[in-house]
DOGU-308394 format. One record per residue (C-alpha): residue in three letters; x, y, z; residue number from 1. Coordinates in steps of 0.1 Angstrom, whole numbers. Each point is the difference from the previous one (the first is absolute). Layout:
R_ALA_X_Y_Z_NUM
...
//
This chain:
R_MET_-372_-380_-262_1
R_ASN_-12_26_-18_2
R_ASN_-30_20_11_3
R_PHE_-24_23_-17_4
R_LYS_-24_29_14_5
R_LEU_-34_-1_-19_6
R_LYS_-25_30_8_7
R_VAL_-28_-6_-14_8
R_GLN_-25_31_10_9
R_LYS_-37_8_-18_10
R_VAL_-6_36_-9_11
R_GLU_-43_0_-16_12
R_GLN_7_-23_-24_13
R_THR_41_0_-11_14
R_CYS_22_-19_23_15
R_LEU_39_10_0_16
R_PHE_25_-27_5_17
R_GLU_32_9_20_18
R_LEU_26_-29_-3_19
R_SER_28_7_25_20
R_TRP_38_-18_3_21
R_GLY_37_-1_7_22
R_LYS_12_34_4_23
R_GLY_-22_26_-7_24
R_GLN_-17_-20_-36_25
R_GLN_-31_2_-7_26
R_LEU_-28_1_-33_27
R_SER_-32_11_3_28
R_CYS_-31_-2_-21_29
R_LYS_-44_9_0_30
R_VAL_-19_-31_-11_31
R_LYS_-36_8_-5_32
R_TYR_-16_-18_26_33
R_PRO_-37_-20_-13_34
R_GLN_-26_5_19_35
R_LEU_-10_-34_-12_36
R_LEU_24_-13_18_37
R_THR_-17_11_31_38
R_THR_-34_-13_-12_39
R_ILE_12_-37_-6_40
R_TYR_20_4_33_41
R_GLN_-31_4_18_42
R_GLU_-20_-20_-17_43
R_TRP_26_-33_6_44
R_GLN_0_13_34_45
R_ARG_-40_-2_7_46
R_ILE_4_-37_-21_47
R_TYR_30_-13_23_48
R_LEU_-24_13_34_49
R_SER_-26_-14_-11_50
R_PHE_17_-33_-8_51
R_TYR_23_-1_35_52
R_LYS_-35_16_22_53
R_SER_7_-20_30_54
R_SER_25_-2_25_55
R_LEU_19_29_-14_56
R_ARG_28_11_26_57
R_GLY_-14_39_1_58
R_ARG_-37_10_4_59
R_ILE_-22_-31_14_60
R_GLU_-28_-12_-18_61
R_GLU_-24_-25_7_62
R_GLY_2_-34_-10_63
R_GLY_25_-30_4_64
R_GLY_15_-19_-34_65
R_ILE_1_9_-33_66
R_ALA_-37_-10_-11_67
R_PRO_-2_-8_-39_68
R_PRO_-13_35_-12_69
R_PRO_-29_7_-30_70
R_ILE_20_10_-17_71
R_ASP_37_-15_-14_72
R_TRP_21_28_15_73
R_HIS_32_-26_-4_74
R_ALA_-7_2_-40_75
R_ARG_-3_36_3_76
R_LEU_29_12_26_77
R_VAL_26_-20_-25_78
R_GLN_-16_22_-30_79
R_ALA_-2_31_21_80
R_GLU_42_-8_10_81
R_ALA_12_-7_-32_82
R_LYS_-16_28_-12_83
R_LEU_13_24_28_84
R_LEU_33_-8_-8_85
R_TYR_-4_0_-35_86
R_GLU_-11_35_-1_87
R_PHE_29_8_26_88
R_HIS_24_-16_-14_89
R_PHE_-7_18_-33_90
R_TRP_4_34_17_91
R_LEU_33_-5_14_92
R_HIS_13_-11_-35_93
R_SER_-5_36_-10_94
R_ALA_23_12_-28_95
R_GLU_3_30_28_96
R_LEU_14_-28_22_97
R_PHE_25_-17_-22_98
R_GLU_29_23_15_99
R_ILE_-6_-13_37_100
R_ARG_-10_-33_-9_101
R_ARG_35_-6_-20_102
R_THR_23_17_26_103
R_ILE_-11_-25_28_104
R_ALA_-2_-30_-19_105
R_ASN_39_10_-15_106
R_SER_10_2_39_107
R_LEU_-8_-35_1_108
R_LEU_32_-12_-22_109
R_LEU_18_21_15_110
R_THR_-12_-11_33_111
R_THR_8_-38_-7_112
R_ASN_39_13_-13_113
R_ASN_3_16_36_114
R_GLN_-10_-25_21_115
R_GLU_14_-29_-15_116
R_GLY_23_-22_29_117
R_LEU_-27_12_26_118
R_SER_-13_-25_20_119
R_ASN_-35_-2_11_120
R_THR_-7_30_-21_121
R_ALA_-30_1_-28_122
R_LYS_1_9_-29_123
R_THR_-23_31_9_124
R_VAL_-11_38_-13_125
R_ASN_-18_19_27_126
R_VAL_-28_29_-8_127
R_PHE_-9_13_28_128
R_LEU_-38_13_-12_129
R_THR_-19_33_21_130
R_CYS_-35_4_-17_131
R_GLU_-19_27_9_132
R_PRO_-32_4_3_133
R_LEU_-14_-35_14_134
R_GLU_-18_-5_-31_135
R_LEU_36_-7_-16_136
R_ALA_12_-19_26_137
R_ARG_-26_-26_3_138
R_LEU_11_-4_-39_139
R_PRO_14_-40_-1_140
R_TRP_38_14_-10_141
R_GLU_17_-29_16_142
R_THR_-9_-14_-37_143
R_TRP_19_29_-18_144
R_GLU_23_-27_-23_145
R_ILE_23_32_-10_146
R_ASN_28_-27_-17_147
R_GLY_-29_-17_-20_148
R_GLU_10_16_-31_149
R_PHE_34_0_2_150
R_THR_29_-33_-4_151
R_THR_7_6_38_152
R_ASN_-19_-31_10_153
R_ILE_33_-9_27_154
R_GLY_-18_16_34_155
R_THR_-26_19_17_156
R_ILE_-16_34_-2_157
R_SER_-20_2_33_158
R_ILE_-19_28_15_159
R_ILE_-2_11_34_160
R_ARG_-23_26_10_161
R_MET_13_25_23_162
R_PRO_-22_24_18_163
R_GLN_5_36_-14_164
R_ASN_8_18_34_165
R_ILE_24_-14_27_166
R_HIS_9_19_23_167
R_GLN_25_-24_20_168
R_GLU_34_-13_-13_169
R_ASN_7_-43_-2_170
R_SER_6_-11_34_171
R_GLN_15_-33_-19_172
R_THR_43_9_0_173
R_LYS_-8_3_42_174
R_LEU_-23_-29_1_175
R_SER_32_-23_-15_176
R_LYS_21_6_35_177
R_ILE_-33_-18_10_178
R_GLN_12_-40_10_179
R_ARG_-30_-25_12_180
R_LYS_4_-39_-5_181
R_LYS_-32_-3_-15_182
R_PRO_-18_26_-19_183
R_ARG_-32_11_19_184
R_ILE_-35_1_-11_185
R_LEU_-30_18_18_186
R_ALA_-33_-13_-18_187
R_ILE_-32_25_11_188
R_LEU_-33_-25_-8_189
R_GLY_-30_26_-1_190
R_ASP_-36_0_1_191
R_GLU_-7_-35_-14_192
R_THR_-40_3_-9_193
R_GLY_-3_-13_-34_194
R_LEU_34_-16_-3_195
R_ASN_17_-30_8_196
R_PHE_35_4_20_197
R_PRO_13_-29_3_198
R_THR_14_-3_-32_199
R_ASP_24_32_4_200
R_LYS_8_-10_31_201
R_GLN_15_-38_-12_202
R_ALA_15_18_-25_203
R_VAL_19_26_21_204
R_LEU_7_-31_23_205
R_SER_17_-22_-34_206
R_CYS_29_28_12_207
R_ASN_6_-7_33_208
R_LYS_35_-20_-10_209
R_ILE_18_34_-11_210
R_THR_-21_27_18_211
R_GLU_-19_8_36_212
R_ILE_-36_4_0_213
R_LYS_-23_23_23_214
R_PHE_-33_-1_-8_215
R_ILE_-24_23_19_216
R_GLY_-39_11_-10_217
R_TRP_-36_7_18_218
R_GLN_-15_-31_16_219
R_PRO_-37_2_13_220
R_GLY_-9_11_29_221
R_SER_36_22_-5_222
R_SER_3_37_10_223
R_ILE_3_25_-30_224
R_SER_26_25_20_225
R_GLU_19_-32_10_226
R_LEU_4_-10_-38_227
R_LYS_8_33_-12_228
R_GLU_32_-1_26_229
R_SER_5_-34_-5_230
R_ILE_9_12_-39_231
R_CYS_14_31_9_232
R_ALA_23_-19_28_233
R_ASN_14_-30_-21_234
R_LEU_7_27_-34_235
R_ALA_23_17_25_236
R_ASP_16_-34_16_237
R_GLU_31_6_12_238
R_GLN_16_-32_-14_239
R_GLY_-19_14_-37_240
R_TRP_-14_-16_-27_241
R_ASP_15_0_-38_242
R_ILE_-34_-15_-17_243
R_LEU_-37_16_8_244
R_PHE_-25_-21_-13_245
R_PHE_-44_12_9_246
R_ALA_-27_-25_-16_247
R_GLY_-35_18_-1_248
R_HIS_-20_24_-11_249
R_SER_12_34_-10_250
R_ASN_-11_31_-24_251
R_GLU_21_34_-8_252
R_SER_-6_30_13_253
R_GLN_25_28_-14_254
R_LEU_-11_17_34_255
R_THR_14_-25_22_256
R_GLY_25_-21_-24_257
R_GLY_-24_-22_0_258
R_GLU_-23_-26_25_259
R_LEU_7_-32_17_260
R_ALA_-27_-21_11_261
R_ILE_12_-19_32_262
R_ALA_-34_-9_19_263
R_PRO_-35_3_-11_264
R_ASN_-16_36_-6_265
R_THR_40_14_9_266
R_SER_25_14_-20_267
R_LEU_37_12_6_268
R_SER_17_25_-23_269
R_ILE_33_1_-15_270
R_SER_3_35_13_271
R_GLU_-7_-8_34_272
R_ILE_24_-31_4_273
R_ALA_26_18_-21_274
R_PRO_25_9_35_275
R_TYR_-1_-39_5_276
R_LEU_11_-5_-35_277
R_GLN_26_28_0_278
R_ILE_15_-24_29_279
R_ALA_-1_-28_-15_280
R_GLN_15_10_-29_281
R_ALA_26_16_22_282
R_LYS_1_-37_18_283
R_GLY_6_-19_-34_284
R_LEU_-35_-3_-18_285
R_GLN_7_3_-43_286
R_PHE_-29_-15_-10_287
R_ALA_-38_-5_3_288
R_LEU_-28_-22_-14_289
R_PHE_-35_12_-1_290
R_ASN_-20_-31_-10_291
R_SER_-33_24_-1_292
R_CYS_-21_24_-22_293
R_SER_7_27_-17_294
R_GLY_40_10_8_295
R_ILE_5_26_-19_296
R_ASN_6_25_27_297
R_ILE_5_-22_27_298
R_ALA_40_-3_-23_299
R_GLU_2_32_-6_300
R_SER_-1_15_35_301
R_LEU_19_-31_11_302
R_ILE_30_10_-27_303
R_ASP_-4_32_12_304
R_LEU_7_-3_36_305
R_GLY_28_-16_-14_306
R_LEU_-7_-37_2_307
R_SER_22_-20_-30_308
R_GLN_-28_-20_-17_309
R_VAL_-33_-8_0_310
R_VAL_-23_-25_-17_311
R_VAL_-40_6_-1_312
R_MET_-28_-10_-22_313
R_ARG_-13_35_-25_314
R_GLU_-35_-12_8_315
R_PRO_-25_-19_15_316
R_ILE_14_-36_-4_317
R_HIS_-20_-36_12_318
R_ASN_8_-17_32_319
R_ALA_12_-30_-25_320
R_VAL_20_21_-18_321
R_ALA_20_13_24_322
R_GLN_5_-28_19_323
R_ALA_19_-22_-35_324
R_PHE_20_33_-5_325
R_LEU_14_-2_36_326
R_VAL_8_-39_-4_327
R_LYS_19_8_-29_328
R_PHE_15_29_8_329
R_LEU_15_-12_34_330
R_GLN_7_-28_-12_331
R_VAL_27_15_-28_332
R_LEU_7_27_31_333
R_ALA_11_-28_20_334
R_ALA_24_-14_-25_335
R_HIS_21_32_1_336
R_LYS_-9_21_-32_337
R_ASN_-10_35_5_338
R_VAL_-38_20_2_339
R_GLN_0_5_-32_340
R_GLU_5_-35_-15_341
R_ALA_-18_-15_27_342
R_MET_-35_22_-11_343
R_VAL_10_-1_-37_344
R_THR_2_-42_6_345
R_ALA_-36_-2_18_346
R_CYS_-17_21_-30_347
R_GLN_15_-18_-24_348
R_TYR_-12_-31_24_349
R_LEU_-35_18_-2_350
R_LYS_-1_11_-38_351
R_LEU_12_-40_-9_352
R_GLU_-16_-22_22_353
R_HIS_-29_12_15_354
R_SER_-12_28_-29_355
R_LEU_-33_-25_-5_356
R_THR_-6_4_40_357
R_TYR_12_37_8_358
R_PRO_0_18_-38_359
R_SER_12_31_2_360
R_ALA_20_-2_41_361
R_PHE_31_1_-17_362
R_LEU_-4_38_-1_363
R_ILE_-10_10_31_364
R_PRO_37_-6_15_365
R_SER_23_32_5_366
R_LEU_37_6_17_367
R_PHE_7_39_11_368
R_CYS_32_3_4_369
R_HIS_26_32_16_370
R_PRO_25_8_-28_371
R_GLU_26_-8_19_372
R_ALA_-9_-34_14_373
R_ILE_17_-30_-8_374
R_LEU_-25_-27_-1_375
R_PHE_-1_-18_25_376
R_ARG_2_-40_1_377
R_ILE_-1_-22_33_378
R_PRO_41_-5_2_379
R_THR_11_-34_-2_380
R_SER_15_-17_34_381
R_GLY_23_-29_8_382
R_TRP_31_-10_-10_383
R_LYS_-13_-14_-31_384
R_GLN_-12_31_-10_385
R_ARG_24_22_7_386
R_ILE_25_-23_-16_387
R_LYS_-24_1_-28_388
R_GLN_5_40_0_389
R_VAL_34_-3_0_390
R_LEU_2_-25_-32_391
R_PRO_5_17_-33_392
R_THR_-27_1_-30_393
R_LYS_8_-21_-29_394
R_THR_16_40_-15_395
R_GLU_25_4_27_396
R_ALA_5_-37_-1_397
R_ILE_12_1_-39_398
R_ILE_26_34_13_399
R_PHE_10_-17_29_400
R_THR_6_-38_-26_401
R_THR_14_26_-22_402
R_LEU_30_16_23_403
R_ALA_4_-32_18_404
R_PHE_11_-14_-33_405
R_ILE_20_25_-13_406
R_SER_21_4_26_407
R_LEU_13_-33_1_408
R_LEU_13_5_-39_409
R_ASP_38_1_5_410
R_PRO_3_33_-28_411
R_VAL_-27_14_24_412
R_GLN_17_-5_32_413
R_ASN_37_10_-19_414
R_PHE_-15_28_-12_415
R_LEU_-14_15_35_416
R_LEU_33_-9_17_417
R_GLU_20_21_-23_418
R_LYS_-24_28_4_419
R_ARG_-1_-3_37_420
R_ILE_34_-6_8_421
R_LEU_5_39_-26_422
R_SER_-26_17_29_423
R_GLN_23_-15_27_424
R_ALA_30_15_-14_425
R_ILE_-21_31_-6_426
R_TYR_-12_1_34_427
R_ARG_32_-11_14_428
R_GLN_21_29_-13_429
R_LEU_-31_27_10_430
R_THR_5_-14_33_431
R_ALA_35_-1_-1_432
R_GLN_-3_-36_17_433
R_ILE_26_-17_-26_434
R_PRO_29_-19_19_435
R_GLN_30_14_8_436
R_ASN_31_-20_-2_437
R_SER_42_13_-2_438
R_HIS_5_-23_-29_439
R_PRO_-22_-28_-17_440
R_PRO_3_-39_10_441
R_VAL_10_-9_-32_442
R_LEU_24_8_-28_443
R_LEU_-9_-19_-37_444
R_VAL_33_-7_-22_445
R_GLN_-21_11_-29_446
R_ILE_16_-20_-32_447
R_ASP_-18_21_-25_448
R_GLU_5_4_-34_449
R_GLU_32_18_0_450
R_SER_15_-21_22_451
R_ILE_-6_-28_-26_452
R_ARG_17_21_-24_453
R_GLN_31_5_16_454
R_ALA_3_-32_11_455
R_ARG_-2_-15_-36_456
R_ILE_-28_-21_10_457
R_ALA_-18_-14_-35_458
R_ASP_-24_-20_11_459
R_PRO_-9_9_40_460
R_LYS_-33_-30_2_461
R_PRO_21_-17_21_462
R_MET_18_25_14_463
R_ASP_36_-5_-1_464
R_ARG_16_-14_32_465
R_THR_35_15_-1_466
R_TYR_-20_40_4_467
R_LEU_-17_-14_30_468
R_ALA_33_-15_11_469
R_LYS_21_37_-5_470
R_LEU_-33_16_17_471
R_VAL_3_-25_31_472
R_ASN_33_4_2_473
R_LYS_-5_37_4_474
R_LEU_-22_2_26_475
R_SER_16_-26_16_476
R_ALA_30_25_2_477
R_LEU_-25_25_12_478
R_ASN_-12_-28_29_479
R_ALA_-31_5_-15_480
R_ARG_-22_-25_33_481
R_VAL_-28_-12_-23_482
R_VAL_2_-6_-35_483
R_GLY_-35_-9_-20_484
R_ILE_4_-16_-35_485
R_ASP_-32_5_-24_486
R_TYR_15_-21_-20_487
R_LEU_-8_-39_-8_488
R_LEU_27_-18_1_489
R_ASP_-19_-33_-7_490
R_ARG_17_-13_-37_491
R_PRO_43_-9_-6_492
R_LEU_22_25_-14_493
R_GLY_32_-22_7_494
R_LYS_29_23_3_495
R_SER_-16_30_11_496
R_ASP_-21_-17_27_497
R_ARG_34_-10_17_498
R_ILE_12_37_0_499
R_LEU_-32_11_17_500
R_ASN_2_-30_29_501
R_GLN_32_10_7_502
R_SER_-11_38_1_503
R_LEU_-30_-9_25_504
R_LYS_24_-26_19_505
R_SER_25_32_4_506
R_ALA_-24_23_14_507
R_VAL_-16_-26_22_508
R_LYS_32_-11_14_509
R_LYS_13_35_12_510
R_GLN_16_1_38_511
R_LEU_-14_34_1_512
R_ASN_-39_11_-9_513
R_PRO_-8_-31_-24_514
R_THR_-27_5_-24_515
R_TRP_-32_-23_3_516
R_PHE_-16_-8_-37_517
R_VAL_-39_-3_-11_518
R_PHE_-2_-12_-31_519
R_ALA_-31_4_-19_520
R_SER_-25_-37_-9_521
R_VAL_-28_-4_-19_522
R_GLN_-31_-20_-5_523
R_ASN_-11_-11_-36_524
R_HIS_-25_-7_-17_525
R_ASP_-2_-32_13_526
R_PHE_6_8_32_527
R_LYS_34_-15_1_528
R_TRP_26_24_22_529
R_LEU_35_13_-23_530
R_ASN_22_7_26_531
R_VAL_36_6_2_532
R_LEU_24_-22_-13_533
R_PRO_17_-15_27_534
R_GLU_35_2_-15_535
R_ILE_-7_39_1_536
R_ALA_-8_2_37_537
R_ASN_-15_-33_19_538
R_LYS_-28_13_21_539
R_ASN_19_-11_35_540
R_TRP_17_35_3_541
R_SER_-22_20_-28_542
R_LEU_-38_12_4_543
R_GLN_-26_-5_-29_544
R_GLY_-32_18_-7_545
R_TYR_-24_-5_-22_546
R_ILE_-12_33_-24_547
R_ASN_-27_-6_-12_548
R_LEU_-26_30_3_549
R_THR_-38_7_2_550
R_HIS_-9_30_-18_551
R_TRP_14_24_27_552
R_TYR_-14_-20_32_553
R_VAL_28_-7_25_554
R_GLU_9_-41_0_555
R_PRO_-13_-14_38_556
R_ILE_26_-24_15_557
R_PHE_-22_-35_2_558
R_PRO_13_-31_28_559
R_GLN_29_-24_-20_560
R_SER_9_-30_10_561
R_LYS_39_-5_-4_562
R_THR_-7_-21_-31_563
R_ASN_-24_22_-16_564
R_PHE_14_36_9_565
R_LYS_0_34_-16_566
R_LEU_2_34_7_567
R_PRO_-8_33_-20_568
R_PHE_33_11_-8_569
R_SER_-10_38_14_570
R_TYR_-7_-17_35_571
R_THR_32_-17_-1_572
R_LEU_18_26_-6_573
R_ALA_-17_16_28_574
R_LEU_10_-28_22_575
R_ALA_33_5_-10_576
R_TYR_1_34_10_577
R_LYS_-18_0_32_578
R_ILE_26_-28_14_579
R_ASN_32_13_-18_580
R_ILE_-1_39_-4_581
R_GLN_-23_6_28_582
R_GLY_8_-22_20_583
R_LEU_-15_-19_32_584
R_PRO_5_8_31_585
R_GLN_18_-34_8_586
R_LYS_41_1_5_587
R_GLN_0_-35_-22_588
R_SER_-1_8_-38_589
R_ILE_-6_-21_-27_590
R_GLN_19_-1_-37_591
R_PRO_-1_-27_-33_592
R_ASN_23_-28_-1_593
R_LEU_15_-10_-27_594
R_SER_8_-34_17_595
R_SER_-36_0_10_596
R_GLN_-24_-36_-5_597
R_SER_-39_15_12_598
R_GLU_-15_27_-20_599
R_PHE_9_36_11_600
R_ILE_-41_11_5_601
R_TRP_-5_-29_28_602
R_GLN_36_11_12_603
R_LEU_-15_35_3_604
R_ASN_-34_-14_13_605
R_ASP_14_-21_26_606
R_TYR_25_31_6_607
R_LEU_-31_22_11_608
R_GLU_-22_-27_16_609
R_THR_27_-4_23_610
R_PHE_11_33_8_611
R_THR_-35_23_-6_612
R_GLN_-24_-23_4_613
R_LYS_-12_7_-33_614
R_ASN_3_-20_-38_615
R_TYR_5_14_-37_616
R_GLN_-37_8_4_617
R_THR_-5_18_34_618
R_LEU_31_21_-5_619
R_LEU_-14_29_-24_620
R_SER_-41_14_-2_621
R_PRO_-22_-25_15_622
R_ARG_-19_11_-28_623
R_ALA_19_-18_-25_624
R_PRO_-5_-38_4_625
R_VAL_-32_-12_-20_626
R_LYS_-35_2_13_627
R_GLU_-26_-30_-5_628
R_LEU_-24_23_-16_629
R_THR_27_14_-25_630
R_LYS_11_-33_-8_631
R_PHE_-39_-10_-6_632
R_SER_-7_28_-23_633
R_TYR_25_-14_-21_634
R_ASN_-22_-26_-9_635
R_TRP_-23_28_-14_636
R_GLY_25_17_-20_637
R_GLN_0_29_28_638
R_THR_31_15_26_639
R_TRP_-24_8_27_640
R_LEU_24_13_26_641
R_GLN_30_0_-18_642
R_PRO_24_27_9_643
R_ILE_4_24_-29_644
R_PHE_30_22_-11_645
R_ASP_-3_35_16_646
R_PHE_13_24_-28_647
R_SER_-15_28_17_648
R_ILE_36_6_17_649
R_PRO_22_14_-25_650
R_PRO_29_-24_-13_651
R_GLU_32_21_11_652
R_GLN_-15_-11_33_653
R_ILE_4_-37_-8_654
R_TYR_28_-5_-21_655
R_GLN_29_17_-17_656
R_THR_11_-6_-32_657
R_ILE_34_-6_-15_658
R_PRO_13_-13_-38_659
R_ALA_19_-34_-2_660
R_TRP_27_21_-20_661
R_GLN_4_33_24_662
R_LEU_1_-25_28_663
R_LEU_34_-20_-19_664
R_LYS_12_35_-6_665
R_THR_-8_13_35_666
R_ALA_31_4_30_667
R_PRO_-4_-17_31_668
R_ASN_-4_36_22_669
R_SER_-26_5_-25_670
R_SER_-26_29_21_671
R_GLU_-25_-20_-23_672
R_LEU_6_-32_20_673
R_SER_7_16_30_674
R_ASN_-30_-23_15_675
R_ILE_5_-32_-17_676
R_GLN_9_-19_30_677
R_GLN_-32_5_12_678
R_GLN_-24_-7_-32_679
R_VAL_-12_-31_-17_680
R_ILE_14_2_-29_681
R_MET_-20_-14_-32_682
R_ILE_19_-8_-34_683
R_VAL_-33_2_-23_684
R_PRO_-6_6_-35_685
R_GLY_-5_36_-9_686
R_GLY_-25_1_-23_687
R_TYR_15_-14_-30_688
R_GLY_-24_-15_-31_689
R_GLU_9_-40_6_690
R_ALA_-6_7_39_691
R_GLY_-20_-34_8_692
R_VAL_1_-34_9_693
R_PHE_-29_-19_-26_694
R_GLN_-5_34_-18_695
R_GLU_21_34_-9_696
R_GLY_-9_27_18_697
R_GLN_-17_-19_24_698
R_ASP_18_14_28_699
R_ASN_-9_33_-14_700
R_PHE_-37_15_15_701
R_ALA_-25_27_-11_702
R_LEU_11_32_25_703
R_PRO_-26_1_29_704
R_ASN_-20_30_-1_705
R_ALA_19_5_42_706
R_ILE_33_2_-17_707
R_SER_-7_19_-29_708
R_TYR_-15_28_20_709
R_TRP_31_5_28_710
R_LEU_22_-1_-32_711
R_LYS_-16_26_-15_712
R_THR_0_23_38_713
R_LYS_39_-11_0_714
R_GLN_2_15_-33_715
R_GLN_13_-37_-12_716
R_SER_10_-9_-39_717
R_PRO_-37_-15_-8_718
R_ARG_2_-39_-5_719
R_ARG_-20_-27_-10_720
R_GLN_10_-32_19_721
R_PHE_3_-11_32_722
R_THR_23_-28_7_723
R_GLY_-3_-33_19_724
R_GLY_33_12_17_725
R_GLU_-21_33_10_726
R_ALA_-31_-24_13_727
R_HIS_26_-25_16_728
R_ALA_15_38_16_729
R_TYR_-38_11_19_730
R_MET_-11_-38_13_731
R_PHE_32_-3_17_732
R_HIS_-6_36_17_733
R_HIS_-34_-12_10_734
R_PHE_24_-31_15_735
R_ILE_18_19_23_736
R_ASN_-19_26_10_737
R_SER_-31_-24_4_738
R_TRP_-21_27_-19_739
R_ILE_-22_-30_-15_740
R_VAL_-35_20_-12_741
R_ILE_-28_-25_-1_742
R_PRO_-29_8_-27_743
R_ILE_-30_-3_10_744
R_PRO_-22_-15_-29_745
R_ASP_-30_17_-15_746
R_LEU_-20_-29_2_747
R_TRP_-2_3_35_748
R_LEU_-7_42_5_749
R_ILE_-24_-3_-29_750
R_PRO_-28_-15_24_751
R_MET_7_27_29_752
R_ALA_-3_21_-28_753
R_ALA_-32_-7_-6_754
R_LEU_-13_-10_31_755
R_LEU_10_40_11_756
R_GLY_-18_11_-36_757
R_LYS_-33_-20_14_758
R_ILE_1_12_36_759
R_VAL_2_38_-13_760
R_ILE_-29_-15_-24_761
R_LEU_-27_-7_27_762
R_ALA_18_24_23_763
R_ASN_-33_26_0_764
R_LEU_25_24_-13_765
R_LYS_-5_36_-22_766
R_HIS_7_-3_-36_767
R_ARG_33_24_7_768
R_LEU_10_-15_30_769
R_ARG_2_-35_-20_770
R_GLU_24_18_-22_771
R_LEU_20_19_29_772
R_ILE_3_-34_18_773
R_LEU_10_-17_-37_774
R_LEU_25_23_-14_775
R_THR_17_10_40_776
R_ALA_-1_-42_5_777
R_ILE_19_-4_-28_778
R_ALA_24_29_1_779
R_ILE_5_-6_38_780
R_TYR_11_-37_-7_781
R_GLY_16_6_-32_782
R_ILE_24_23_25_783
R_ILE_5_-29_24_784
R_SER_9_-25_-20_785
R_LEU_24_22_-13_786
R_GLN_18_5_37_787
R_ILE_-10_-34_16_788
R_TYR_25_-13_-30_789
R_LEU_26_18_11_790
R_THR_-7_-6_38_791
R_PHE_-10_-37_5_792
R_ALA_13_-12_-42_793
R_ILE_-32_-12_-5_794
R_LEU_-16_8_-35_795
R_LEU_-41_9_-2_796
R_PRO_-13_0_-33_797
R_TRP_-23_32_-8_798
R_PHE_-10_2_-32_799
R_LEU_-20_-26_-9_800
R_PRO_-15_3_33_801
R_ALA_-5_34_-5_802
R_ILE_-22_-6_-34_803
R_MET_-17_-30_24_804
R_MET_-13_21_21_805
R_THR_-4_29_-17_806
R_VAL_-28_-22_-31_807
R_TYR_-16_-6_33_808
R_ILE_-11_35_11_809
R_LEU_1_17_-31_810
R_PRO_-35_-15_-10_811
R_VAL_-18_21_24_812
R_LEU_20_29_-1_813
R_PRO_-23_25_-11_814
R_ARG_5_6_-38_815
R_LYS_-6_28_-30_816
R_LYS_-34_-4_-19_817
R_THR_-4_3_-33_818
R_TYR_-32_-5_-13_819
R_ALA_-8_0_-45_820
R_SER_-15_40_-5_821
R_SER_-16_-8_-32_822
//
């Protein structure tokens, strides 16, 4: 909300207007004061008092009701009101005041933009008005429509009165720590002579459901001294008050700050009760309503004492008008609107609904306020109201929905995941938290372009199976324990199939260090499985795993039956590694048998259940089996809680590579292959263009950002492709190390960020503190989320939740104000 201070001071026949705002900005101008305006005001005041000559809440007059006047005072008052407003507005429309009017009006547009997304906040610009002398203060400044000549009818410019002198600071910030179940109202009913208070009392009692109310006042036969003591004692009540209400007669007095008639022929000045009012302020008093006459001095005295806000009547007011105003004012206040909204609504009610009955009455009420105060409203209570406070506004809901929708889009998810894993790689390196292996657990034998050329393979799709047989023979000779073949062998190729079959059987039936083989399978577009041909390898002595890949997500393990069983290629290799290379703490071992009559995978499962009370699902990480929520999310095109590839680990810690042609030429005792018996060997495509199951190049992917980062840090040759074999190597690493990184969906964290943003908005904090909380929370959360990833293998999203929280808080932060200068 933008606040202006406007000081209007009359010296002889000239008025000096001084407008100030922001950080030292100010405008000033001099305008000639029309003496005719004073004459017209005095005429209006005389007619006004003549019309409302009885039952005024000021000096008591003789008589009861409103007697029919011999003169049509109603018509004359309507004419006088119109003339007063015309002359007053004509003067305020002076050319000298144009710059001031435009500056205030332009700020309304800026305020509207700044307040987008704030709940329970009107698009309002407040002008705190100080007038000197009293002759100016009596004029109806609240009727000044500053933005009437500009096209900014998108909010409200409100005139709020402010005394010239304020000695005490506003205590509202300290009062925010005071907690009450219900706001408390102290209602003082003064001298009732010529008046009628039942309506006032009933109006106040209408708020008893949401407030605590206490009435005090003079009773016939009671002692005046006891009444004064009761008023002072109640003002200083230990429980404190939120609202002070006075009904009765009152009069102006610059010496004493105003006089309150508390009993017949007995008045109590503001200066007398000032110490008790200050105690009441210290215990929570924020707002006072004086439903009595001539209250300018009263309001100025109370604000000078440090009270937040006061509503008074600037002129004498008829009893019936005061009651009509009070009823409407309290109705709006009970609806949890602030006192400014309540006063404006009540004045509009008098103007529109009672213009014939109570002409000019809407010109009388004024709100005086300390410039640092927050407009008082009765706080909402109950769980429904508290929930309503937390619920998002329309703008907040739009932002929330937009971010939630964006978070569900695959391209956005993939982009954010790439950047997040890159940040994890950088964080790993900066904090020296890179896992170290004496040798990587995977050896990738890559059939690359050079291997194809040296083998004189004309068409590598499908790959020449005699060449695969040569590689199998070489690996068998090197005593490789587990070999995975990342080539689909589902179509017969005649003689070459038999050659490969013989090589495989020879490796399996070795007495010492028989080789376990894992073959690739894949599900086609018709959801049918393409498996290795039985004439090449029988599943009774070999294993199979599917090589389908979801973009940088680790394939989860689904519970399977014996009739419909498939595991991921890398997971099957990890099982073979755990059993045949690392070994289990059992004396009895298991090896593939060419004469076996049951599937080797179920032989392994029975073996695990017998000796370890585990099975193929539970031997490795407990996070590997698919979550029910993950399966549910598949129905909506999502992958909630499905593990991800951790490319923040450098490739050299995951796998070692060797071209196929080089493997065939390497001597058995080569140091490069010294660890081959402790490694899983994968025969994989090495990046040649034809690699892929259903289309060329399908096995070659764009290089992940984190992998590109590691290549640059190691000053390795740049490349653009990342092969499917490398992806399987990463999955294999994650399975054997139980390093299964679970990503928390952005959609889950965005509401939490929104809630935190809402809490910061609702907290009674200064703008700078809110900004500090925002930046600190985002930074700390970012660092914590990076470390949680490395410690607990949980990826907490950062970017979209940070945007959500920022969007919630930024509208309430102070912004640089700009105003047109011409």
